[in-house]
C-alpha positions, 0 to 999 in steps of 0.5 A: 245091439242093445247097447248099441241102441241105447249109445245111438239114441244117447247121441240123438238125446245129445242132438236133440238137446242141442237143437231144442236149445238153439232153435227157440231162443228168448233172450233175457235182460240178464244176456241169457236165453230161455229155451226148450232144450231143459224138456230134453234134459230131463227126458234125457234122464228120464227115458236114458237113466241118470248116467246116459242120461247125465252125459246126452243133456251135458253134452247137447247142452255144452254144445248149444252153448258153443254154437251160440256164442255162450263158450264161457258158460259151456263148461258150466252147462256141461257139468249143470245140465248133466247134473239135472238129467242125472237127479230128474232121471234117479228122482223119476225111477225112485218118484216110480216105485212110490206111486201107483195108476197113471199118474204114477209117471206125470207126478214123477216127472213133475216131482224129479223135473222140479228138484233137478231144475231147482239143482239148474237153477242154483247152479247157474247161479253159483256159477254166474256169482263166481264168475262175476266176481272173478271179472271184477279183477279181485276175488274178495267177500265185497266182489263175491256179493256182488257177483251173488247179487247181479247173478240174482237178477237170472234167478226168475229167468232160469224158473221160468226156464225149468218150469217150461222144461217140465211142462215140455217132457210132461207132453212129450214123454206120453208120445214116446211112451209109444216106442217099446224100447222107451218102454224098456228103458223107464221100466229099467 
């Protein structure tokens, strides 16, 4: 029963991540978009733990890309968001053991979220740089340099998205902590 419940909540978090990513999209000049999904990416890792959270975050985010017409980004999104949730969930648990008191959860979300979202920013930067270099027709140092230069323009927007995700997870976790199973899973 316990494993079934966690599996169902993992699927629910994947769906919520997908919906949060798709429902409010703020287009960026780099043809991407800022969304609320990263809050659920982080919450997936925090609530479900690194492994289950990675599945929920990666799959939910990937489907948002597919449903929104960003199919070429879906494989990268699957990996990047899964790793973001995995890292944030792992670090959240590690930091929980270091901090005491009422601020422990917030400090753990903040630090785990910052490091996890930094991975997200770097992951999309690297993927876009390689994608741009490949799209030019020849993959060499010149096209890679051009790809790096063009993908650097997306970094500030991904940072904003990461910060929004951290704020959302900080705001929603205390509400979700009122659910006994969530409280128990976070303590594992």
